[in-house]
Steps between C-alpha positions, in 0.01 A plus 500: 500500500636850401455757776663843464353686814469411862472661839695376801576598855850482635591514872866506608593338827495705830825541682549301821492676833808581699513356852567639847751270672774525754810273528476279821783274558658366813789712623423780240347778690330780312508311179316774311247491215534230236174507313542405131333660196210363303552356157409694173181407334504327162460709183288418187697530179388479135727295263458510119482146374561434125301174500176651605240644252194578710376630842260211543663380824408826668132454437495197723708651784488876572650531841877468579654534848867489586620356832528690818829561673567308820507679832830566676622308808716537784877458475488737205345243288342657186172374359506315168419693182166432342484297178483697176255432229561517125222558247610362151338721232517500110734735340299811396299525827440838657402531858313805637365599829137413463385806713736772369582374153867563565733273292705279739681275243522429133652159434672511168818283543539141592556443871448869573410532870309778676402503867120570521462506877775527745504313826489694828816547682554313830460685829810570701551309828569690821880435463499750214375782716770468772714807544732637771209697651233239428645170609186291561251590235181305566348558160535364151348565157217327327548362148423721212192403303582380139369694210161398352365587153222404273652476150366493138694274263490562123684289242607683190647260243858569403474466117699691240213504248121517558248403244191718514177516314124440525369155587518242215770676296741207543724594791516152644544353151802732440651389835461141409645549147809698617589316818461171680210625705168312454209723607139399471365624156133508389270713283318693763575824702714478812645153423809616682427556860865543621796653332736250325866519499733359238866528391564591137840382364569689178850349468779349715558739797230738389161461675233693705199436723166569360156509669152524364288746698125411491193680618559832328176647374351850494467619865775264615659780709176502699509127536276388202586165372794395706674833459611566860628147520729519214590856415762487775700240314556739207694742733827307495519428128741700272327413163136437419379293205160636413289233325216596268252271339474585128367159387141529618267704300322674794813643662618864492886475573557879526217526759634196687852651494376838652286314758791307642752792502243724665459243781883477540527881531219528746660226720847655477605774238849351485348178342358686197854625428658159517657350179236319301519266196160438334416151361211450261382159583273226336631536147410138464134612471599689173370840587451754210832652401358857501393446875847395605669771288266770657590384851873507425466854358307610811768373731796614287363858510515477885863370498444129563673206324268230391536126436264264318469179684298194561548361844316178387730408217823688610512728201697817584556407864882457478557844344284649768694333775837579342401870483371490861841366614677758311283781651556364846875513458482871404289588805655575837401270787258678724668596822360323816424725794748419781344401830693582811689203636389361837805649673406865415282640768282808453610789723262521790311835531525687835203438720206748472262611770153622427244633744158336445304694753489602862722254687563268193810471286612277227874395439596344180827369349637151442772539759286608789227250420751223505637624840160486656398160351820342639469648849345297785226745608432312814852560630550842665879481447449427132255799471761736652760378251254558222432862631876573484526376148205702400666810644822441299311483172297811566152358554457633864630840392232517217229394740596774747503754231143398394392544868481147620434461870515218747246211428428616141451222249784438254421251222799334335375280216215297653636533854379767750740632772462760761728806498712539819752771561 
């Protein structure tokens, strides 16, 4: 089954909690803190796999969760890191945040790896908070929650050449004639329900990948026919072969040509400007010469090169493929937008404080939200340590400037705190 769109939810593992522990051994007085750190939560990574051609596996399973980090223990034993999860996806898959639409990854190279959700860092044990003035810290950090996203997966076929045209113009027949692909072929509209990929070998060492792109009819950019399902597959092609039916008496090739090109332009203006070769198909039906000549003149006036072919008998197919290969070699390879590597971290913005109303304030910022989530709010010593950290990064100062008083409500993310001088 060919599936080129899916929605999944990924949840990275939470970090393990740090522990409060003190060394207690015979004949070792004042052993001091020895609580270990929690382990890091597992991350979820997308990996491009050259052997996959569909997203069908993600229609049966939509939730993926990485392992949680282990909790720290005494004797400075650190918790075990959580198990990572790898999602194997076809080359050509794009992944977007389903809520914001932001592009997270575009898998275009074999074995390309992109971290989709990072595991939470492990909380620090009390041994990490010991200083010359705080020799017996009785608090530790909780593990950081792992990232969680709902993602939209879209597969865009990586083909050099796309064959376009109205239903029943012979796209699948051309693919079958020019390559080893064997798509279903029949004499009724929408025979082709999925794109078909084939490899065309013009000569030794000279080949390209070709795909027929079904479902294009008038109104395809609005979803008519199967437009939305297949227009995305045109986006990565460098050359388009526009197939026109000149064999049937009731066809109007110039009108059909304009219909398809208009749909391409409405979907993405860059597609209409893509290099096109036009093939006049079904010559085996012996169409009137004046009709074929008129269509050729119409297209020649608009700057298009035409080829007379019969996908059924193979007439004219090789010259068309040879010219396609030559045109591909003259065109630059489209640059691939570089995704940031997993090691590059976005610079965190300074925390912002907003007054919501009388006695209510909202603090936002990834750094401060992480601090609060990892603090044990049931431990007074941990809360005092958090207060000092918030002073150092300027949050307390901003609250004072906005008029915060004792016992005012301060929201940090989803957590409510009370302001205390």
